[in-house]
All heavy atoms as an XYZ file, in Angstrom:
700
protein
N     223.543     38.411    259.324
C     224.902     38.607    258.880
C     225.138     40.023    258.361
O     226.271     40.375    258.081
C     225.270     37.606    257.778
C     225.496     36.187    258.247
S     226.855     36.043    259.402
C     228.234     35.903    258.320
N     224.101     40.797    258.195
C     224.291     42.123    257.644
C     225.099     43.054    258.569
O     225.699     43.970    258.091
C     222.954     42.793    257.307
O     222.175     42.804    258.502
C     222.219     42.039    256.221
N     225.103     42.765    259.880
C     225.854     43.644    260.741
C     227.360     43.467    260.557
O     228.128     44.322    260.958
C     225.472     43.437    262.203
C     225.995     42.169    262.832
C     225.597     42.131    264.303
C     226.296     41.017    265.012
N     226.053     41.025    266.411
N     227.802     42.391    259.948
C     229.225     42.165    259.710
C     229.675     42.629    258.338
O     230.840     42.565    257.983
C     229.599     40.691    259.881
C     229.298     40.201    261.273
C     228.314     39.397    261.635
C     230.050     40.534    262.430
N     228.365     39.161    263.005
C     229.432     39.878    263.517
C     231.128     41.345    262.693
C     229.868     39.982    264.808
C     231.599     41.441    264.019
C     230.941     40.779    265.031
N     228.744     43.063    257.518
C     229.069     43.529    256.164
C     229.699     44.904    256.253
O     229.169     45.822    256.885
C     227.784     43.616    255.298
O     227.173     42.323    255.308
C     228.110     44.015    253.871
N     230.902     45.086    255.652
C     231.524     46.407    255.701
C     230.718     47.429    254.962
O     230.096     47.155    253.933
C     232.900     46.197    255.048
C     232.776     44.910    254.301
C     231.696     44.130    254.901
N     230.709     48.660    255.499
C     229.929     49.730    254.862
C     230.782     50.667    254.034
O     230.288     51.630    253.491
C     229.203     50.541    255.928
O     230.174     51.045    256.849
C     228.179     49.679    256.679
N     232.053     50.426    253.952
C     232.945     51.271    253.176
C     233.668     50.423    252.141
O     233.758     49.213    252.254
C     233.965     51.977    254.070
C     234.818     51.043    254.853
N     234.404     50.456    256.011
C     236.051     50.588    254.632
C     235.360     49.656    256.454
N     236.346     49.726    255.653
N     234.184     51.076    251.109
C     234.892     50.390    250.092
C     236.313     49.994    250.578
O     236.888     50.679    251.400
C     235.069     51.263    248.862
C     233.743     51.474    248.135
C     233.984     52.203    246.814
O     235.045     52.013    246.205
O     233.104     52.987    246.446
N     236.792     48.889    250.066
C     238.126     48.447    250.427
C     239.163     49.367    249.794
O     239.006     49.838    248.677
C     238.358     47.009    249.944
N     240.263     49.626    250.483
C     241.313     50.478    249.921
C     242.030     49.754    248.792
O     242.020     48.551    248.699
C     242.218     50.751    251.102
C     242.042     49.610    252.012
C     240.602     49.172    251.825
N     242.690     50.554    247.952
C     243.497     49.964    246.893
C     244.665     49.194    247.522
O     245.194     49.587    248.524
C     244.074     51.084    246.001
C     243.013     51.740    245.119
C     242.489     50.796    244.064
O     243.281     50.046    243.472
O     241.258     50.824    243.841
N     245.061     48.090    246.879
C     246.218     47.349    247.428
C     247.501     48.157    247.346
O     247.704     48.929    246.417
C     246.255     46.078    246.552
C     245.504     46.410    245.335
C     244.516     47.470    245.693
N     248.387     47.948    248.290
C     249.645     48.662    248.290
C     250.596     47.986    247.304
O     250.688     46.767    247.265
C     250.274     48.657    249.675
C     249.499     49.367    250.772
C     250.140     49.169    252.111
C     249.425     50.865    250.467
N     251.270     48.778    246.531
C     252.282     48.270    245.601
C     253.639     48.782    246.047
O     253.755     49.946    246.459
C     251.961     48.695    244.169
C     250.798     48.000    243.550
C     251.007     46.523    243.340
O     252.166     46.066    243.139
O     250.008     45.785    243.373
N     254.609     47.977    245.975
C     255.967     48.383    246.360
C     256.949     47.589    245.502
O     256.624     47.026    244.481
N     258.188     47.554    245.973
C     259.204     46.820    245.234
C     259.078     45.326    245.498
O     259.826     44.706    246.255
C     260.527     47.367    245.792
C     260.179     47.791    247.196
C     258.742     48.283    247.106
N     258.072     44.724    244.861
C     257.719     43.328    245.120
C     258.843     42.379    244.736
O     259.198     41.475    245.478
C     256.408     42.939    244.422
C     256.002     41.520    244.698
C     255.288     43.897    244.855
N     259.423     42.579    243.566
C     260.481     41.684    243.099
C     261.672     41.730    244.049
O     262.236     40.702    244.435
C     260.894     42.015    241.663
C     262.043     41.158    241.207
C     259.716     41.890    240.694
N     262.066     42.932    244.473
C     263.191     43.063    245.390
C     262.869     42.449    246.744
O     263.732     41.819    247.346
C     263.543     44.549    245.550
N     261.664     42.572    247.211
C     261.284     41.989    248.485
C     261.342     40.481    248.461
O     261.909     39.865    249.370
C     259.877     42.455    248.882
O     259.815     43.876    248.921
C     259.452     41.908    250.208
N     260.805     39.874    247.420
C     260.809     38.432    247.319
C     262.252     37.910    247.087
O     262.613     36.910    247.688
C     259.897     37.954    246.167
C     258.443     38.422    246.372
C     259.942     36.454    245.992
C     257.809     37.934    247.640
N     263.015     38.624    246.316
C     264.422     38.238    246.122
C     265.214     38.286    247.431
O     265.972     37.385    247.741
C     265.074     39.121    245.030
O     264.313     39.044    243.847
C     266.508     38.719    244.776
N     264.997     39.354    248.172
C     265.679     39.485    249.475
C     265.295     38.396    250.426
O     266.152     37.833    251.109
N     264.015     38.085    250.490
C     263.563     36.989    251.364
C     264.138     35.635    250.953
O     264.505     34.819    251.790
N     264.222     35.405    249.678
C     264.778     34.140    249.156
C     266.257     34.054    249.536
O     266.721     32.973    249.967
C     264.604     34.072    247.623
O     263.205     34.174    247.334
C     265.149     32.779    247.082
N     266.973     35.136    249.398
C     268.386     35.128    249.773
C     268.527     34.824    251.258
O     269.429     34.049    251.672
C     269.044     36.473    249.396
C     269.137     36.567    247.877
C     270.408     36.628    250.038
C     269.556     37.951    247.379
N     267.674     35.413    252.090
C     267.750     35.156    253.518
C     267.529     33.665    253.803
O     268.248     33.075    254.625
C     266.702     36.035    254.267
C     266.523     35.560    255.733
C     267.105     37.479    254.224
N     266.547     33.041    253.173
C     266.293     31.606    253.373
C     267.496     30.767    253.015
O     267.886     29.860    253.749
C     265.087     31.132    252.590
C     263.768     31.447    253.225
C     262.810     32.285    252.751
C     263.255     30.936    254.431
N     261.742     32.306    253.590
C     261.992     31.486    254.660
C     263.732     30.052    255.397
C     261.198     31.208    255.772
C     262.972     29.746    256.494
C     261.711     30.341    256.683
N     268.121     31.052    251.863
C     269.304     30.288    251.435
C     270.484     30.538    252.360
O     271.247     29.605    252.672
C     269.677     30.611    249.990
C     268.877     29.825    248.979
C     268.180     30.499    248.003
C     268.831     28.441    249.016
C     267.438     29.767    247.052
C     268.096     27.736    248.099
C     267.397     28.383    247.109
N     270.667     31.750    252.849
C     271.764     32.052    253.775
C     271.535     31.298    255.096
O     272.459     30.699    255.653
C     271.905     33.558    254.003
C     272.787     33.874    255.208
C     272.430     34.234    252.752
N     270.314     31.286    255.566
C     270.002     30.519    256.785
C     270.270     29.044    256.578
O     270.809     28.369    257.471
C     268.571     30.757    257.219
C     268.256     32.123    257.797
C     266.755     32.287    257.999
C     269.012     32.343    259.085
N     269.945     28.513    255.426
C     270.240     27.113    255.120
C     271.754     26.851    255.186
O     272.212     25.903    255.809
C     269.664     26.749    253.749
C     270.108     25.368    253.292
C     269.601     24.229    253.892
C     271.024     25.240    252.257
C     270.025     22.956    253.473
C     271.447     24.005    251.822
C     270.947     22.860    252.423
N     272.519     27.700    254.529
C     273.978     27.503    254.463
C     274.605     27.670    255.852
O     275.602     26.993    256.173
C     274.589     28.517    253.500
C     274.249     28.241    252.030
C     274.799     29.360    251.149
C     274.753     26.894    251.558
N     274.081     28.580    256.694
C     274.618     28.752    258.037
C     274.323     27.521    258.880
O     275.173     27.089    259.689
C     273.996     30.015    258.694
C     274.566     31.267    258.029
C     274.283     30.030    260.185
C     273.873     32.546    258.452
N     273.169     26.905    258.710
C     272.817     25.760    259.524
C     273.422     24.433    259.051
O     273.543     23.509    259.828
C     271.288     25.576    259.570
C     270.588     26.673    260.329
C     269.092     26.495    260.321
O     268.550     25.600    259.695
N     268.399     27.384    261.040
N     273.830     24.368    257.795
C     274.315     23.134    257.221
C     275.507     22.555    257.965
O     275.533     21.307    258.230
C     274.607     23.353    255.761
C     274.654     22.101    254.872
C     273.337     21.323    255.011
C     274.863     22.510    253.427
N     276.502     23.332    258.396
C     277.622     22.715    259.133
C     277.234     22.131    260.472
O     277.925     21.255    261.022
C     278.578     23.872    259.344
C     278.224     24.910    258.353
C     276.758     24.729    258.075
N     276.100     22.551    261.002
C     275.638     22.063    262.296
C     274.559     20.964    262.163
O     273.814     20.720    263.100
C     275.090     23.224    263.134
C     276.078     24.311    263.324
C     275.998     25.476    262.560
C     277.120     24.185    264.232
C     276.931     26.490    262.706
C     278.045     25.210    264.379
C     277.951     26.361    263.631
N     274.498     20.330    261.023
C     273.460     19.343    260.777
C     273.466     18.224    261.830
O     272.443     17.743    262.249
C     273.564     18.761    259.362
C     272.417     17.851    259.018
C     271.174     18.396    258.657
C     272.525     16.482    259.088
C     270.090     17.601    258.369
C     271.451     15.635    258.813
C     270.249     16.214    258.446
O     269.178     15.409    258.176
N     274.688     17.790    262.204
C     274.803     16.724    263.229
C     274.154     17.144    264.525
O     273.456     16.343    265.167
N     274.392     18.364    264.948
C     273.772     18.856    266.167
C     272.248     18.885    266.053
O     271.527     18.488    266.964
C     274.309     20.246    266.501
C     273.736     20.772    267.815
C     274.236     20.532    269.082
C     272.609     21.610    267.961
N     273.445     21.172    269.996
C     272.436     21.842    269.357
C     271.674     22.175    267.071
C     271.389     22.608    269.854
C     270.649     22.944    267.573
C     270.516     23.163    268.951
N     271.780     19.367    264.903
C     270.336     19.399    264.701
C     269.760     18.002    264.716
O     268.668     17.768    265.227
C     269.980     20.088    263.373
C     270.109     21.576    263.417
C     271.090     22.239    262.673
C     269.257     22.339    264.158
C     271.196     23.604    262.683
C     269.336     23.730    264.197
C     270.350     24.374    263.463
N     270.484     17.024    264.142
C     270.018     15.629    264.143
C     269.979     15.094    265.577
O     269.039     14.392    265.944
C     270.921     14.776    263.273
N     270.973     15.411    266.392
C     270.988     14.976    267.785
C     269.796     15.540    268.592
O     269.293     14.905    269.476
C     272.294     15.369    268.465
C     273.485     14.623    267.921
O     273.292     13.587    267.279
O     274.647     15.104    268.139
N     269.431     16.758    268.260
C     268.328     17.421    268.961
C     266.970     17.142    268.303
O     265.938     17.685    268.733
C     268.563     18.930    268.979
C     269.853     19.367    269.603
C     269.982     18.960    271.060
O     268.995     19.086    271.768
N     271.118     18.478    271.473
N     266.966     16.291    267.261
C     265.744     15.995    266.494
C     265.131     17.259    265.926
O     263.929     17.482    265.979
C     264.748     15.243    267.348
C     263.697     14.551    266.513
O     264.000     14.193    265.354
O     262.560     14.329    267.021
N     265.992     18.114    265.343
C     265.563     19.361    264.770
C     266.064     19.528    263.313
O     266.271     20.630    262.852
C     266.108     20.551    265.573
C     265.699     20.606    267.009
C     264.481     21.450    267.201
N     264.238     21.747    268.593
C     263.461     21.046    269.360
N     262.879     19.966    268.893
N     263.237     21.398    270.613
N     266.215     18.411    262.575
C     266.663     18.525    261.177
C     265.704     19.303    260.330
O     266.064     19.903    259.337
C     266.845     17.116    260.529
C     267.707     16.161    261.235
C     266.925     15.180    262.036
O     265.979     15.537    262.718
N     267.316     13.921    261.994
N     264.462     19.333    260.739
C     263.439     20.036    259.938
C     263.737     21.534    259.838
O     263.297     22.176    258.905
C     262.043     19.790    260.522
C     261.813     20.317    261.921
C     262.026     19.693    263.055
C     261.317     21.624    262.242
N     261.730     20.496    264.142
C     261.271     21.698    263.649
C     260.890     22.709    261.519
C     260.822     22.814    264.328
C     260.458     23.829    262.189
C     260.416     23.876    263.572
N     264.504     22.094    260.787
C     264.916     23.495    260.674
C     265.724     23.719    259.424
O     265.521     24.707    258.717
C     265.725     23.933    261.903
C     264.948     24.089    263.179
C     263.648     23.680    263.426
C     265.395     24.678    264.349
N     263.299     23.997    264.701
C     264.364     24.615    265.311
C     266.602     25.252    264.749
C     264.487     25.093    266.590
C     266.702     25.772    266.011
C     265.653     25.699    266.929
N     266.688     22.832    259.201
C     267.561     22.959    258.049
C     266.739     22.829    256.744
O     266.879     23.643    255.813
C     268.667     21.898    258.073
C     269.552     21.990    256.852
C     269.491     22.025    259.354
N     265.896     21.828    256.691
C     265.122     21.575    255.484
C     264.026     22.611    255.254
O     263.636     22.855    254.118
C     264.561     20.150    255.483
C     265.671     19.154    255.609
C     265.882     18.274    256.632
C     266.793     19.030    254.718
N     267.039     17.571    256.403
C     267.621     18.015    255.246
C     267.175     19.637    253.528
C     268.795     17.613    254.628
C     268.357     19.241    252.928
C     269.160     18.228    253.478
N     263.561     23.212    256.339
C     262.572     24.310    256.191
C     263.226     25.513    255.476
O     262.626     26.133    254.617
C     262.023     24.739    257.557
O     261.357     23.639    258.152
C     261.078     25.906    257.428
N     264.481     25.810    255.835
C     265.208     26.885    255.194
C     265.430     26.587    253.703
O     265.289     27.493    252.862
C     266.515     27.157    255.878
S     266.337     27.830    257.550
N     265.777     25.338    253.387
C     265.960     24.983    251.988
C     264.640     25.085    251.221
O     264.575     25.572    250.101
C     266.551     23.592    251.852
C     266.884     23.123    250.441
C     267.891     24.063    249.790
C     267.391     21.687    250.459
N     263.559     24.611    251.841
C     262.254     24.702    251.174
C     261.831     26.154    250.984
O     261.276     26.531    249.951
C     261.179     23.971    252.030
N     262.126     27.018    251.982
C     261.830     28.457    251.847
C     262.586     29.070    250.688
O     262.040     29.871    249.916
N     263.840     28.696    250.530
C     264.615     29.186    249.390
C     264.088     28.688    248.069
O     264.010     29.452    247.090
N     263.723     27.404    248.012
C     263.183     26.848    246.787
C     261.840     27.482    246.388
O     261.612     27.836    245.230
N     260.989     27.671    247.377
C     259.692     28.326    247.098
C     259.894     29.795    246.757
O     259.156     30.367    245.966
C     258.775     28.209    248.312
C     258.236     26.798    248.553
C     257.488     26.711    249.868
C     257.346     26.326    247.419
N     260.956     30.395    247.334
C     261.305     31.759    246.968
C     261.672     31.893    245.520
O     261.367     32.900    244.876
N     262.396     30.893    244.971
C     262.737     30.936    243.551
C     261.486     30.908    242.676
O     261.393     31.649    241.683
C     263.652     29.733    243.199
C     265.058     29.798    243.774
C     265.801     28.516    243.442
C     265.809     31.001    243.277
N     260.520     30.110    243.073
C     259.241     30.082    242.372
C     258.570     31.464    242.512
O     257.996     31.988    241.555
C     258.329     28.970    242.894
C     258.946     27.592    242.585
C     256.916     29.054    242.279
C     258.263     26.448    243.269
N     258.670     32.068    243.701
C     258.061     33.355    243.929
C     258.712     34.447    243.088
O     258.023     35.325    242.583
N     260.042     34.379    242.947
C     260.714     35.353    242.089
C     260.215     35.254    240.667
O     259.921     36.255    240.033
C     262.240     35.158    242.164
C     262.747     35.548    243.549
C     262.955     35.984    241.102
C     264.197     35.144    243.803
N     260.144     34.013    240.166
C     259.633     33.827    238.809
C     258.224     34.396    238.648
O     257.930     35.110    237.700
C     259.648     32.330    238.456
C     259.021     32.013    237.179
C     259.524     32.122    235.907
C     257.675     31.544    236.993
N     258.587     31.761    234.983
C     257.447     31.383    235.610
C     256.635     31.234    237.868
C     256.223     30.923    235.082
C     255.444     30.776    237.347
C     255.259     30.647    235.979
N     257.385     34.126    239.642
C     255.979     34.558    239.588
C     255.880     36.076    239.616
O     255.159     36.667    238.813
C     255.197     33.959    240.759
C     253.759     34.394    240.801
C     252.802     33.811    239.985
C     253.349     35.428    241.641
C     251.496     34.227    239.986
C     252.046     35.850    241.643
C     251.100     35.235    240.849
O     249.827     35.679    240.853
N     256.559     36.756    240.551
C     256.400     38.207    240.679
C     257.052     38.915    239.495
O     256.589     39.996    239.136
C     256.913     38.735    242.020
C     256.110     38.198    243.168
C     258.375     38.496    242.197
N     258.075     38.355    238.901
C     258.664     38.989    237.702
C     257.662     38.915    236.529
O     257.485     39.911    235.815
C     259.971     38.313    237.315
C     261.103     38.667    238.244
C     262.366     37.988    237.850
N     262.651     38.282    236.457
C     263.807     38.741    235.996
N     264.812     38.870    236.822
N     263.981     38.960    234.719
N     256.999     37.782    236.363
C     255.975     37.654    235.315
C     254.822     38.624    235.620
O     254.294     39.279    234.727
C     255.439     36.228    235.248
C     256.416     35.228    234.722
C     256.508     35.365    233.241
C     257.271     34.187    232.673
N     257.382     34.248    231.239
N     254.407     38.715    236.884
C     253.301     39.578    237.275
C     253.645     41.049    237.002
O     252.858     41.787    236.469
C     252.986     39.385    238.754
C     251.912     40.268    239.301
C     251.750     40.047    240.807
N     250.790     40.963    241.358
C     251.112     42.147    241.857
N     252.345     42.547    241.878
N     250.177     42.921    242.343
N     254.866     41.441    237.385
C     255.326     42.812    237.185
C     255.396     43.145    235.709
O     254.943     44.236    235.296
C     256.707     43.000    237.835
C     257.094     44.426    237.988
O     256.215     45.252    238.327
O     258.283     44.748    237.806
N     255.835     42.208    234.877
C     255.907     42.446    233.442
C     254.491     42.585    232.853
O     254.247     43.450    231.998
C     256.649     41.306    232.736
N     253.546     41.760    233.338
C     252.184     41.874    232.863
C     251.529     43.195    233.265
O     250.786     43.779    232.475
C     251.360     40.699    233.402
N     251.802     43.663    234.479
C     251.231     44.940    234.925
C     251.778     46.081    234.077
O     251.053     46.955    233.633
C     251.533     45.149    236.434
C     250.698     44.197    237.275
C     251.276     46.604    236.839
C     251.077     44.200    238.746
N     253.115     46.037    233.797
C     253.695     47.096    232.975
C     253.182     47.017    231.543
O     252.957     48.046    230.929
C     255.210     46.983    233.006
C     255.814     47.411    234.331
C     257.305     47.239    234.337
C     257.860     47.624    235.708
N     259.280     47.371    235.818
N     253.021     45.833    231.034
C     252.514     45.676    229.685
C     251.077     46.185    229.566
O     250.682     46.818    228.600
C     252.594     44.185    229.284
C     252.290     43.910    227.852
C     252.546     42.448    227.452
N     251.964     41.500    228.387
C     252.650     40.676    229.187
N     253.950     40.732    229.207
N     252.003     39.808    229.957
N     250.299     45.935    230.607
C     248.874     46.392    230.606
C     248.789     47.906    230.753
O     247.880     48.532    230.218
C     248.127     45.709    231.748
C     246.642     45.959    231.709
O     246.026     45.778    230.630
O     246.080     46.413    232.721
N     249.742     48.520    231.487
C     249.697     49.948    231.699
C     250.244     50.721    230.507
O     250.016     51.941    230.385
C     250.504     50.316    232.942
N     250.986     50.090    229.621
C     251.577     50.777    228.464
C     250.451     51.165    227.492
O     249.448     50.486    227.364
C     252.575     49.819    227.744
N     250.646     52.267    226.802
C     249.616     52.709    225.832
C     249.554     51.726    224.696
O     250.570     51.090    224.343
C     250.106     54.085    225.362
C     251.560     54.093    225.705
C     251.751     53.213    226.866
N     248.400     51.558    224.098
C     248.283     50.623    222.963
C     249.105     51.109    221.762
O     249.294     52.322    221.574
C     246.783     50.605    222.640
C     246.261     51.860    223.235
C     247.131     52.223    224.375
N     249.601     50.207    220.978
C     250.419     50.600    219.813
C     249.540     51.362    218.793
O     248.339     51.113    218.651
C     250.939     49.302    219.240
C     250.025     48.247    219.776
C     249.478     48.739    221.082
N     250.164     52.285    218.100
C     249.442     53.057    217.102
C     249.129     52.159    215.892
O     249.928     51.291    215.524
C     250.292     54.222    216.634
N     247.938     52.310    215.324
C     247.576     51.511    214.158
C     248.456     51.818    212.928
O     248.859     52.974    212.720
C     246.102     51.837    213.886
C     245.901     53.175    214.518
C     246.874     53.256    215.675
N     248.784     50.796    212.174
C     249.607     50.983    210.964
C     248.762     51.624    209.877
O     247.609     51.372    209.693
C     250.140     49.626    210.488
N     249.421     52.525    209.115
C     248.695     53.229    208.033
C     249.027     52.634    206.707
O     250.011     52.138    206.375
C     249.073     54.712    208.052
C     248.533     55.392    209.270
C     248.858     56.867    209.181
C     248.305     57.596    210.396
N     248.509     58.983    210.361
C-alpha cells in the first residue's frame, strides 16, 4: 500500500463566503419547491412527487446548514481574535 501513499503535504482548505453560499443554495431549494408546488397534480400523475419533496428537504437541510456555518464562522473569528488583556 505504500505506493498509494501521497508524498506531498495536503494543501490548505479553501475558505470563501461560506455563509452566503449556503444561504444562496437554501434559497434556490425553496424557490424550486415553490415553483413546483402548483404542478403537484402533474407530478403525482407522473409518479414524480419526490421531486417536490426533495426540494423541500433541501431547503430544510439548508436551514440547518445556515445555522451550522454561522456558528462555525463565529468560532473561527473568535479563535482568530487576540486574547483579552489581563486585568491589572
